[in-house]
C-alpha positions as MATLAB code, in Angstrom:
seq = 'XXXXXXXXXXXXXXXXXXXXXXXXXXXXXXXXXXXXXXXXXXXXXXXXXXXXXXXXXXXXXXXXXXXXXXXXXXXXXXXXXXXXXXXXXXXXXXXXXXXXXXXXXXXXXXXXXXXXXXXXXXXXXXXXXXXXXXXXXXXXXXXXXXXXXXXXXXXXXXXXXXXXXXXXXXXXXXXXXXXXXXXXXXXXXXXXXXXXXXXXXX';
ca = [
     -24.244   43.323    0.461;
     -24.515   39.532    0.658;
     -21.420   37.493   -0.107;
     -21.817   35.720   -3.454;
     -18.454   34.102   -4.124;
     -15.681   32.221   -2.439;
     -13.890   34.053    0.361;
     -10.564   35.535   -0.684;
      -7.858   32.925   -0.184;
     -10.241   29.933   -0.435;
      -8.172   26.799    0.220;
      -9.724   23.812   -1.539;
      -7.450   21.304    0.186;
      -8.313   22.663    3.626;
     -11.994   22.612    2.653;
     -11.800   18.893    1.836;
     -10.026   18.229    5.145;
     -12.729   20.120    7.015;
     -15.491   18.334    5.111;
     -13.907   14.977    5.952;
     -14.096   15.796    9.653;
     -17.704   16.998    9.372;
     -18.812   13.837    7.537;
     -16.840   11.755   10.028;
     -18.482   13.419   13.028;
     -22.040   13.987   11.772;
     -22.425   11.338    9.055;
     -23.373   11.990    5.449;
     -27.038   12.628    6.173;
     -26.302   14.791    9.205;
     -23.861   17.028    7.346;
     -26.014   19.604    5.599;
     -24.915   21.797    2.728;
     -25.278   24.779    5.051;
     -22.961   23.173    7.613;
     -20.406   22.439    4.892;
     -20.571   25.989    3.539;
     -20.142   27.481    7.015;
     -17.112   25.270    7.525;
     -15.626   26.758    4.360;
     -15.873   30.328    5.544;
     -19.437   30.941    4.456;
     -19.063   30.448    0.711;
     -22.219   30.743   -1.377;
     -24.128   27.745   -2.706;
     -23.081   28.719   -6.231;
     -19.420   28.741   -5.226;
     -19.793   25.417   -3.423;
     -21.227   23.732   -6.508;
     -18.623   25.377   -8.734;
     -15.840   24.024   -6.518;
     -17.153   20.529   -5.798;
     -20.096   19.775   -8.084;
     -22.331   18.318   -5.383;
     -22.397   17.200   -1.771;
     -21.984   13.589   -2.928;
     -18.946   14.495   -5.043;
     -17.371   16.285   -2.075;
     -18.084   13.241    0.087;
     -16.168   11.067   -2.388;
     -13.176   13.390   -2.123;
     -13.453   13.472    1.669;
     -13.644    9.666    1.789;
     -10.556    9.388   -0.422;
      -8.759   11.761    1.954;
      -9.776    9.624    4.938;
      -8.703    6.358    3.303;
      -5.313    7.846    2.422;
      -4.725    9.089    5.976;
      -6.594    7.808    9.033;
      -7.978    4.852    7.091;
      -4.461    3.514    6.556;
      -4.848    1.642    9.840;
      -6.223   -1.269    7.792;
      -3.050   -1.415    5.666;
      -1.803   -4.608    7.392;
      -4.806   -6.475    5.945;
      -3.360   -5.760    2.493;
       0.183   -6.849    3.357;
       0.553  -10.423    2.136;
       4.121  -10.529    3.494;
       2.717  -10.668    7.043;
       1.373  -13.885    8.612;
      -2.454  -14.087    8.525;
      -2.910  -13.641   12.277;
      -0.645  -10.589   12.357;
      -2.503   -9.003    9.436;
      -5.787   -9.237   11.324;
      -4.723   -8.340   14.841;
      -2.339   -5.544   13.885;
      -5.230   -4.013   11.935;
      -7.546   -4.336   14.930;
      -5.017   -2.812   17.343;
      -4.232    0.111   15.051;
      -7.924    0.678   14.447;
      -8.672    0.746   18.166;
      -5.964    3.331   18.831;
      -7.010    5.555   15.937;
     -10.731    5.362   16.577;
     -10.424    6.197   20.285;
      -8.143    9.172   19.574;
     -10.028   12.337   20.540;
      -7.813   14.690   18.504;
     -10.211   13.959   15.646;
     -13.770   12.563   15.472;
     -13.903    9.167   17.167;
     -14.960    5.981   15.434;
     -14.478    5.178   11.754;
     -15.832    7.311    8.913;
     -16.243    4.232    6.697;
     -18.422    2.504    9.283;
     -20.365    5.440   10.688;
     -20.908    8.049    8.001;
     -23.183    6.405    5.446;
     -25.155    3.687    7.218;
     -28.428    5.620    7.142;
     -30.118    7.949    4.686;
     -32.705    8.160    1.965;
     -32.783    6.220   -1.269;
     -31.075    9.119   -3.006;
     -27.988    8.363   -0.905;
     -27.626    4.781   -2.168;
     -24.605    5.658   -4.309;
     -22.896    7.271   -1.324;
     -23.608    4.306    0.951;
     -22.249    2.016   -1.761;
     -18.853    3.729   -1.494;
     -18.394    2.832    2.155;
     -20.113   -0.551    1.757;
     -17.449   -1.403   -0.826;
     -14.681   -0.587    1.661;
     -16.313   -2.627    4.418;
     -16.781   -5.575    2.051;
     -13.113   -5.367    1.063;
     -12.028   -5.548    4.708;
     -14.438   -8.428    5.353;
     -13.090  -10.387    2.380;
      -9.492   -9.812    3.429;
     -10.206  -11.015    6.961;
     -11.837  -14.140    5.538;
      -8.802  -14.685    3.304;
      -6.513  -14.454    6.341;
      -8.527  -17.114    8.171;
      -8.561  -19.350    5.090;
      -4.798  -18.978    4.679;
      -4.222  -19.789    8.353;
      -6.241  -22.995    7.986;
      -4.449  -23.941    4.759;
      -1.047  -23.298    6.359;
      -1.938  -25.474    9.348;
      -1.848  -22.607   11.841;
      -5.552  -23.045   12.554;
      -7.330  -26.358   12.862;
      -8.991  -27.765    9.776;
     -12.166  -27.909   11.880;
     -12.200  -24.105   12.232;
     -15.466  -22.520   11.111;
     -13.896  -20.113    8.625;
     -17.032  -18.072    7.929;
     -17.941  -17.868   11.599;
     -14.489  -16.787   12.784;
     -14.095  -14.306    9.924;
     -17.522  -12.821   10.648;
     -16.697  -12.496   14.351;
     -13.414  -10.698   13.636;
     -15.080   -8.419   11.091;
     -17.788   -7.681   13.653;
     -15.114   -6.623   16.133;
     -13.553   -4.298   13.548;
     -16.937   -2.716   12.838;
     -17.947   -2.634   16.502;
     -14.872   -0.619   17.452;
     -16.507    2.368   15.742;
     -19.657    2.334   17.855;
     -17.798    1.745   21.099;
     -15.182    4.419   20.363;
     -17.943    6.892   19.478;
     -19.626    6.032   22.791;
     -16.405    6.878   24.624;
     -15.194    3.377   25.471;
     -11.478    3.812   26.357;
      -8.750    2.524   24.074;
      -7.499    0.084   26.719;
     -10.933   -1.570   26.912;
     -11.060   -1.894   23.123;
      -7.581   -3.423   23.235;
      -8.711   -5.897   25.905;
     -11.553   -7.003   23.620;
      -9.049   -7.562   20.810;
      -6.828   -9.607   23.126;
      -9.848  -11.755   24.006;
     -10.455  -12.347   20.299;
      -6.785  -13.276   19.946;
      -7.266  -15.889   22.672;
     -10.155  -17.320   20.658;
      -7.889  -17.494   17.602;
      -5.338  -19.400   19.693;
      -8.077  -21.773   20.867;
      -8.610  -22.720   17.221;
      -4.939  -23.470   16.590;
      -4.078  -26.827   15.066;
      -3.053  -29.379   17.681;
];
């Protein structure tokens, strides 16, 4: 007889954790309902929808789980008690270490998991786009504050430097997924730090 319900002992919390890792590794589009169900012990489609409502709703829960755990590497960007430079470069260093860690999927779920897909996935892509925009705006704010405080030269191209640093944060995901070692990612961050120092006020 075919299984029609949730397996005995279904653990919703563990299911969300597993879904987070699947979305992180395969992306939203590449994580099929069948793959999700198999990862939950082979629950039926009816049980899946009863538990989570939809694939998109489960993705939202998985994204929240990621942001509250692995995604905390960007926490320094939110810490106004830190100097602007430290907020940026501590975030980059933490991100590099986390994203190159092979004990979980490499790269960043926010960057990798919802970049592609059909029009029906627009709402899902908007979730991660919002997070990326928040990081971008906070990096820009750090650069602006550094200029205002006299740490960086008033001639600094704020938009250009902020865009470069944001590009490094995003690029860590692709390079980590391609297997670039953590020490190489760290060397790239140190090079960006040297560029920051080159823009210091004289």
